[in-house]
Backbone as JSON Lines, residues from 0, in Angstrom:
{"i":0,"aa":"M","n":[-92.91,-45.58,-101.8],"ca":[-91.95,-45.35,-102.87],"c":[-91.12,-46.61,-103.04]}
{"i":1,"aa":"R","n":[-91.04,-47.06,-104.27],"ca":[-90.28,-48.26,-104.55],"c":[-88.83,-47.91,-104.84]}
{"i":2,"aa":"E","n":[-87.92,-48.61,-104.19],"ca":[-86.48,-48.43,-104.4],"c":[-86.03,-49.44,-105.45]}
{"i":3,"aa":"L","n":[-85.51,-48.94,-106.57],"ca":[-85.09,-49.8,-107.68],"c":[-83.61,-49.62,-107.96]}
{"i":4,"aa":"D","n":[-83.02,-50.57,-108.66],"ca":[-81.65,-50.37,-109.13],"c":[-81.71,-49.46,-110.35]}
{"i":5,"aa":"P","n":[-80.61,-48.81,-110.74],"ca":[-80.65,-47.82,-111.82],"c":[-81.17,-48.33,-113.16]}
{"i":6,"aa":"L","n":[-80.87,-49.56,-113.53],"ca":[-81.35,-50.1,-114.8],"c":[-82.87,-50.3,-114.78]}
{"i":7,"aa":"A","n":[-83.37,-50.88,-113.69],"ca":[-84.82,-51.07,-113.56],"c":[-85.54,-49.73,-113.47]}
{"i":8,"aa":"F","n":[-84.87,-48.73,-112.89],"ca":[-85.46,-47.4,-112.77],"c":[-85.69,-46.79,-114.16]}
{"i":9,"aa":"T","n":[-84.71,-46.91,-115.05],"ca":[-84.87,-46.33,-116.38],"c":[-85.96,-47.06,-117.18]}
{"i":10,"aa":"V","n":[-86.09,-48.36,-116.98],"ca":[-87.15,-49.12,-117.65],"c":[-88.51,-48.66,-117.14]}
{"i":11,"aa":"E","n":[-88.64,-48.54,-115.83],"ca":[-89.9,-48.1,-115.23],"c":[-90.21,-46.66,-115.61]}
{"i":12,"aa":"L","n":[-89.19,-45.82,-115.72],"ca":[-89.39,-44.43,-116.14],"c":[-89.92,-44.38,-117.57]}
{"i":13,"aa":"G","n":[-89.42,-45.24,-118.43],"ca":[-89.93,-45.32,-119.8],"c":[-91.4,-45.71,-119.81]}
{"i":14,"aa":"Q","n":[-91.8,-46.59,-118.91],"ca":[-93.21,-46.97,-118.82],"c":[-94.05,-45.81,-118.32]}
{"i":15,"aa":"F","n":[-93.5,-45.02,-117.4],"ca":[-94.21,-43.82,-116.92],"c":[-94.46,-42.86,-118.09]}
{"i":16,"aa":"Y","n":[-93.43,-42.63,-118.9],"ca":[-93.58,-41.72,-120.03],"c":[-94.57,-42.27,-121.06]}
{"i":17,"aa":"E","n":[-94.58,-43.59,-121.23],"ca":[-95.53,-44.2,-122.16],"c":[-96.97,-43.99,-121.67]}
{"i":18,"aa":"K","n":[-97.19,-44.15,-120.37],"ca":[-98.52,-43.95,-119.8],"c":[-98.94,-42.48,-119.85]}
{"i":19,"aa":"S","n":[-97.98,-41.58,-119.75],"ca":[-98.3,-40.15,-119.71],"c":[-98.65,-39.58,-121.08]}
{"i":20,"aa":"K","n":[-98.53,-40.38,-122.16],"ca":[-98.91,-39.88,-123.47],"c":[-100.39,-39.57,-123.54]}
{"i":21,"aa":"T","n":[-101.21,-40.35,-122.83],"ca":[-102.66,-40.12,-122.85],"c":[-103.08,-39.1,-121.81]}
{"i":22,"aa":"T","n":[-102.62,-39.25,-120.59],"ca":[-103.0,-38.32,-119.53],"c":[-101.94,-38.32,-118.43]}
{"i":23,"aa":"G","n":[-101.82,-37.17,-117.75],"ca":[-100.88,-37.06,-116.65],"c":[-99.53,-36.54,-117.08]}
{"i":24,"aa":"N","n":[-98.66,-36.36,-116.08],"ca":[-97.31,-35.91,-116.37],"c":[-96.33,-36.62,-115.44]}
{"i":25,"aa":"V","n":[-95.08,-36.63,-115.83],"ca":[-94.02,-37.29,-115.09],"c":[-93.08,-36.23,-114.53]}
{"i":26,"aa":"S","n":[-92.75,-36.37,-113.27],"ca":[-91.83,-35.44,-112.63],"c":[-90.6,-36.22,-112.17]}
{"i":27,"aa":"V","n":[-89.4,-35.74,-112.55],"ca":[-88.15,-36.39,-112.17],"c":[-87.29,-35.4,-111.41]}
{"i":28,"aa":"T","n":[-86.78,-35.82,-110.26],"ca":[-85.88,-34.97,-109.48],"c":[-84.58,-35.72,-109.21]}
{"i":29,"aa":"M","n":[-83.49,-34.96,-109.16],"ca":[-82.19,-35.53,-108.84],"c":[-81.56,-34.72,-107.72]}
{"i":30,"aa":"K","n":[-81.01,-35.43,-106.74],"ca":[-80.34,-34.78,-105.62],"c":[-79.01,-35.46,-105.37]}
{"i":31,"aa":"R","n":[-78.05,-34.68,-104.97],"ca":[-76.79,-35.24,-104.54],"c":[-76.92,-35.61,-103.07]}
{"i":32,"aa":"M","n":[-76.61,-36.83,-102.73],"ca":[-76.67,-37.25,-101.33],"c":[-75.51,-36.59,-100.59]}
{"i":33,"aa":"T","n":[-75.78,-36.14,-99.39],"ca":[-74.73,-35.58,-98.55],"c":[-74.51,-36.5,-97.36]}
{"i":34,"aa":"A","n":[-73.56,-36.16,-96.52],"ca":[-73.25,-37.01,-95.38],"c":[-74.45,-37.15,-94.44]}
{"i":35,"aa":"T","n":[-75.17,-36.05,-94.22],"ca":[-76.33,-36.12,-93.32],"c":[-77.46,-36.94,-93.93]}
{"i":36,"aa":"R","n":[-77.67,-36.82,-95.24],"ca":[-78.7,-37.62,-95.9],"c":[-78.34,-39.11,-95.88]}
{"i":37,"aa":"L","n":[-77.04,-39.42,-96.02],"ca":[-76.62,-40.81,-95.96],"c":[-76.86,-41.39,-94.58]}
{"i":38,"aa":"I","n":[-76.62,-40.59,-93.54],"ca":[-76.85,-41.05,-92.17],"c":[-78.34,-41.28,-91.93]}
{"i":39,"aa":"K","n":[-79.18,-40.34,-92.4],"ca":[-80.63,-40.51,-92.24],"c":[-81.13,-41.73,-92.99]}
{"i":40,"aa":"A","n":[-80.62,-41.95,-94.2],"ca":[-81.05,-43.11,-94.99],"c":[-80.61,-44.41,-94.33]}
{"i":41,"aa":"S","n":[-79.43,-44.41,-93.72],"ca":[-78.96,-45.63,-93.08],"c":[-79.73,-45.9,-91.79]}
{"i":42,"aa":"K","n":[-80.26,-44.85,-91.13],"ca":[-81.09,-45.06,-89.94],"c":[-82.45,-45.62,-90.32]}
{"i":43,"aa":"V","n":[-82.99,-45.18,-91.45],"ca":[-84.28,-45.68,-91.91],"c":[-84.15,-47.12,-92.37]}
{"i":44,"aa":"K","n":[-83.12,-47.39,-93.15],"ca":[-82.88,-48.75,-93.64],"c":[-81.68,-49.3,-92.89]}
{"i":45,"aa":"K","n":[-81.75,-50.54,-92.51],"ca":[-80.65,-51.15,-91.75],"c":[-79.39,-51.28,-92.59]}
{"i":46,"aa":"E","n":[-79.55,-51.46,-93.9],"ca":[-78.39,-51.54,-94.78],"c":[-78.59,-50.6,-95.95]}
{"i":47,"aa":"M","n":[-77.52,-50.01,-96.39],"ca":[-77.6,-49.08,-97.5],"c":[-77.76,-49.85,-98.8]}
{"i":48,"aa":"P","n":[-78.55,-49.31,-99.76],"ca":[-78.65,-49.97,-101.06],"c":[-77.34,-49.84,-101.82]}
{"i":49,"aa":"K","n":[-77.24,-50.61,-102.91],"ca":[-76.03,-50.56,-103.73],"c":[-75.81,-49.15,-104.25]}
{"i":50,"aa":"G","n":[-74.61,-48.63,-104.09],"ca":[-74.3,-47.28,-104.53],"c":[-74.57,-46.24,-103.46]}
{"i":51,"aa":"G","n":[-74.89,-46.65,-102.26],"ca":[-75.25,-45.71,-101.21],"c":[-74.09,-45.24,-100.36]}
{"i":52,"aa":"D","n":[-72.88,-45.61,-100.68],"ca":[-71.73,-45.2,-99.9],"c":[-70.97,-44.1,-100.62]}
{"i":53,"aa":"A","n":[-70.37,-43.21,-99.83],"ca":[-69.56,-42.14,-100.4],"c":[-68.21,-42.71,-100.83]}
{"i":54,"aa":"V","n":[-67.66,-42.16,-101.9],"ca":[-66.36,-42.6,-102.42],"c":[-65.36,-41.49,-102.15]}
{"i":55,"aa":"V","n":[-64.23,-41.85,-101.55],"ca":[-63.2,-40.86,-101.22],"c":[-62.01,-41.08,-102.14]}
{"i":56,"aa":"N","n":[-61.61,-40.03,-102.84],"ca":[-60.4,-40.08,-103.64],"c":[-59.23,-39.68,-102.74]}
{"i":57,"aa":"N","n":[-58.24,-40.53,-102.63],"ca":[-57.15,-40.29,-101.71],"c":[-56.17,-39.22,-102.18]}
{"i":58,"aa":"D","n":[-56.15,-38.94,-103.48],"ca":[-55.14,-38.0,-103.98],"c":[-55.39,-36.57,-103.48]}
{"i":59,"aa":"N","n":[-56.62,-36.1,-103.4],"ca":[-56.87,-34.75,-102.88],"c":[-58.02,-34.72,-101.89]}
{"i":60,"aa":"Q","n":[-58.35,-35.87,-101.3],"ca":[-59.4,-35.99,-100.29],"c":[-60.74,-35.43,-100.77]}
{"i":61,"aa":"D","n":[-61.06,-35.64,-102.03],"ca":[-62.33,-35.22,-102.6],"c":[-63.35,-36.33,-102.39]}
{"i":62,"aa":"I","n":[-64.48,-35.99,-101.76],"ca":[-65.51,-36.98,-101.49],"c":[-66.57,-36.9,-102.57]}
{"i":63,"aa":"Q","n":[-66.89,-38.03,-103.17],"ca":[-67.93,-38.1,-104.18],"c":[-69.12,-38.83,-103.57]}
{"i":64,"aa":"Y","n":[-70.26,-38.16,-103.54],"ca":[-71.45,-38.75,-102.96],"c":[-72.35,-39.33,-104.05]}
{"i":65,"aa":"P","n":[-73.16,-40.32,-103.7],"ca":[-74.09,-40.88,-104.68],"c":[-75.2,-39.88,-105.0]}
{"i":66,"aa":"C","n":[-75.96,-40.18,-106.05],"ca":[-77.03,-39.31,-106.51],"c":[-78.37,-40.02,-106.28]}
{"i":67,"aa":"L","n":[-79.33,-39.32,-105.7],"ca":[-80.67,-39.85,-105.48],"c":[-81.57,-39.33,-106.59]}
{"i":68,"aa":"V","n":[-82.23,-40.24,-107.3],"ca":[-83.11,-39.88,-108.41],"c":[-84.5,-40.4,-108.09]}
{"i":69,"aa":"R","n":[-85.49,-39.51,-108.18],"ca":[-86.88,-39.87,-107.91],"c":[-87.74,-39.51,-109.1]}
{"i":70,"aa":"A","n":[-88.78,-40.31,-109.33],"ca":[-89.74,-40.03,-110.39],"c":[-91.15,-40.31,-109.87]}
{"i":71,"aa":"T","n":[-92.09,-39.44,-110.24],"ca":[-93.48,-39.63,-109.85],"c":[-94.37,-39.53,-111.08]}
{"i":72,"aa":"F","n":[-95.39,-40.35,-111.11],"ca":[-96.42,-40.31,-112.13],"c":[-97.73,-40.61,-111.43]}
{"i":73,"aa":"K","n":[-98.63,-39.62,-111.41],"ca":[-99.88,-39.7,-110.67],"c":[-99.57,-40.06,-109.22]}
{"i":74,"aa":"N","n":[-99.99,-41.24,-108.75],"ca":[-99.7,-41.59,-107.35],"c":[-98.62,-42.66,-107.24]}
{"i":75,"aa":"Q","n":[-97.9,-42.94,-108.33],"ca":[-96.83,-43.93,-108.32],"c":[-95.49,-43.2,-108.17]}
{"i":76,"aa":"K","n":[-94.65,-43.71,-107.27],"ca":[-93.34,-43.11,-107.04],"c":[-92.27,-44.18,-107.09]}
{"i":77,"aa":"I","n":[-91.17,-43.86,-107.75],"ca":[-90.01,-44.75,-107.79],"c":[-88.76,-43.94,-107.5]}
{"i":78,"aa":"S","n":[-87.74,-44.61,-107.01],"ca":[-86.48,-43.91,-106.74],"c":[-85.32,-44.88,-106.91]}
{"i":79,"aa":"T","n":[-84.14,-44.31,-107.06],"ca":[-82.91,-45.1,-107.14],"c":[-81.75,-44.27,-106.6]}
{"i":80,"aa":"I","n":[-80.72,-44.95,-106.19],"ca":[-79.48,-44.29,-105.77],"c":[-78.39,-44.73,-106.73]}
{"i":81,"aa":"V","n":[-77.76,-43.76,-107.37],"ca":[-76.74,-44.04,-108.38],"c":[-75.37,-43.78,-107.77]}
{"i":82,"aa":"A","n":[-74.51,-44.77,-107.85],"ca":[-73.15,-44.65,-107.33],"c":[-72.34,-43.67,-108.17]}
{"i":83,"aa":"P","n":[-71.37,-43.0,-107.57],"ca":[-70.57,-42.02,-108.33],"c":[-69.85,-42.61,-109.54]}
{"i":84,"aa":"E","n":[-69.4,-43.86,-109.44],"ca":[-68.7,-44.45,-110.57],"c":[-69.65,-44.9,-111.68]}
{"i":85,"aa":"D","n":[-70.95,-45.0,-111.4],"ca":[-71.93,-45.43,-112.4],"c":[-72.74,-44.27,-112.98]}
{"i":86,"aa":"I","n":[-72.4,-43.05,-112.64],"ca":[-73.23,-41.91,-113.03],"c":[-73.24,-41.7,-114.54]}
{"i":87,"aa":"T","n":[-72.13,-41.91,-115.23],"ca":[-72.12,-41.71,-116.69],"c":[-72.95,-42.78,-117.4]}
{"i":88,"aa":"K","n":[-72.88,-44.01,-116.91],"ca":[-73.7,-45.08,-117.47],"c":[-75.19,-44.78,-117.28]}
{"i":89,"aa":"F","n":[-75.54,-44.28,-116.09],"ca":[-76.94,-43.94,-115.81],"c":[-77.39,-42.76,-116.67]}
{"i":90,"aa":"Q","n":[-76.54,-41.75,-116.82],"ca":[-76.89,-40.57,-117.62],"c":[-77.15,-40.96,-119.08]}
{"i":91,"aa":"N","n":[-76.37,-41.88,-119.61],"ca":[-76.59,-42.34,-120.98],"c":[-77.93,-43.05,-121.11]}
{"i":92,"aa":"A","n":[-78.26,-43.92,-120.16],"ca":[-79.53,-44.63,-120.2],"c":[-80.7,-43.66,-120.01]}
{"i":93,"aa":"Y","n":[-80.53,-42.7,-119.11],"ca":[-81.58,-41.71,-118.84],"c":[-81.81,-40.82,-120.06]}
{"i":94,"aa":"S","n":[-80.73,-40.39,-120.72],"ca":[-80.89,-39.54,-121.9],"c":[-81.53,-40.29,-123.05]}
{"i":95,"aa":"T","n":[-81.28,-41.59,-123.15],"ca":[-81.93,-42.4,-124.18],"c":[-83.44,-42.44,-123.95]}
{"i":96,"aa":"V","n":[-83.85,-42.61,-122.7],"ca":[-85.28,-42.63,-122.38],"c":[-85.91,-41.27,-122.67]}
{"i":97,"aa":"I","n":[-85.23,-40.2,-122.31],"ca":[-85.76,-38.85,-122.54],"c":[-85.92,-38.59,-124.04]}
{"i":98,"aa":"R","n":[-84.92,-38.95,-124.83],"ca":[-85.0,-38.74,-126.28],"c":[-86.1,-39.57,-126.92]}
{"i":99,"aa":"A","n":[-86.33,-40.76,-126.39],"ca":[-87.35,-41.65,-126.97],"c":[-88.76,-41.08,-126.79]}
{"i":100,"aa":"Y","n":[-88.99,-40.37,-125.69],"ca":[-90.33,-39.86,-125.4],"c":[-90.44,-38.35,-125.52]}
{"i":101,"aa":"M","n":[-89.49,-37.73,-126.22],"ca":[-89.52,-36.29,-126.38],"c":[-90.61,-35.83,-127.35]}
{"i":102,"aa":"D","n":[-91.14,-36.73,-128.16],"ca":[-92.17,-36.35,-129.12],"c":[-93.49,-35.98,-128.46]}
{"i":103,"aa":"T","n":[-93.68,-36.34,-127.2],"ca":[-94.93,-36.01,-126.51],"c":[-94.91,-34.61,-125.91]}
{"i":104,"aa":"L","n":[-93.77,-33.93,-125.96],"ca":[-93.69,-32.58,-125.41],"c":[-94.5,-31.62,-126.26]}
{"i":105,"aa":"K","n":[-95.1,-30.65,-125.61],"ca":[-95.87,-29.65,-126.33],"c":[-95.06,-28.37,-126.41]}
{"i":106,"aa":"K","n":[-95.14,-27.7,-127.54],"ca":[-94.43,-26.45,-127.7],"c":[-95.14,-25.38,-126.89]}
{"i":107,"aa":"K","n":[-94.37,-24.55,-126.22],"ca":[-94.94,-23.5,-125.39],"c":[-95.63,-22.47,-126.27]}
{"i":108,"aa":"D","n":[-96.86,-22.13,-125.9],"ca":[-97.65,-21.18,-126.68],"c":[-97.26,-19.77,-126.24]}
{"i":109,"aa":"R","n":[-96.58,-19.06,-127.11],"ca":[-96.15,-17.69,-126.81],"c":[-96.92,-16.73,-127.7]}
{"i":110,"aa":"S","n":[-97.64,-15.86,-127.08],"ca":[-98.39,-14.88,-127.86],"c":[-97.54,-13.62,-128.01]}
{"i":111,"aa":"K","n":[-97.63,-13.01,-129.15],"ca":[-96.87,-11.8,-129.39],"c":[-97.62,-10.61,-128.81]}
{"i":112,"aa":"K","n":[-96.92,-9.82,-128.02],"ca":[-97.52,-8.64,-127.43],"c":[-97.38,-7.46,-128.39]}
{"i":113,"aa":"V","n":[-98.43,-6.72,-128.52],"ca":[-98.44,-5.56,-129.41],"c":[-97.97,-4.35,-128.6]}
{"i":114,"aa":"K","n":[-96.96,-3.7,-129.1],"ca":[-96.43,-2.51,-128.41],"c":[-97.25,-1.29,-128.82]}
{"i":115,"aa":"K","n":[-97.6,-0.51,-127.83],"ca":[-98.33,0.72,-128.1],"c":[-97.35,1.82,-128.46]}
{"i":116,"aa":"T","n":[-97.65,2.54,-129.5],"ca":[-96.78,3.66,-129.9],"c":[-97.41,4.95,-129.38]}
{"i":117,"aa":"S","n":[-96.62,5.77,-128.79],"ca":[-97.13,7.06,-128.28],"c":[-96.83,8.17,-129.29]}
{"i":118,"aa":"K","n":[-97.8,9.07,-129.46],"ca":[-97.64,10.16,-130.41],"c":[-97.55,11.47,-129.71]}
């Protein structure tokens, strides 16, 4: 799995969606990092990537954790960690990519069920 910065992640995600127009599908997952996940990630990697630290607001001791975003297409996997202060910027870029490739979505085929009338 390739670890990318959030901007490169959205560019690569756009390429995944472009490739999926012909065949395959793209799966995107988002998770909120918790204290235990941050500890596990820091044990795996000697240094945390940018945005990998928790932010503490001193006014009411509210802890804001970063967000882990992963995307897979066939056997290619990419991921990024988005800092709490950059989440709105990332959401805007992510929604732009989603809107750009929404035309490839297929409408769900719903068949109408015929109700039986009893006499």
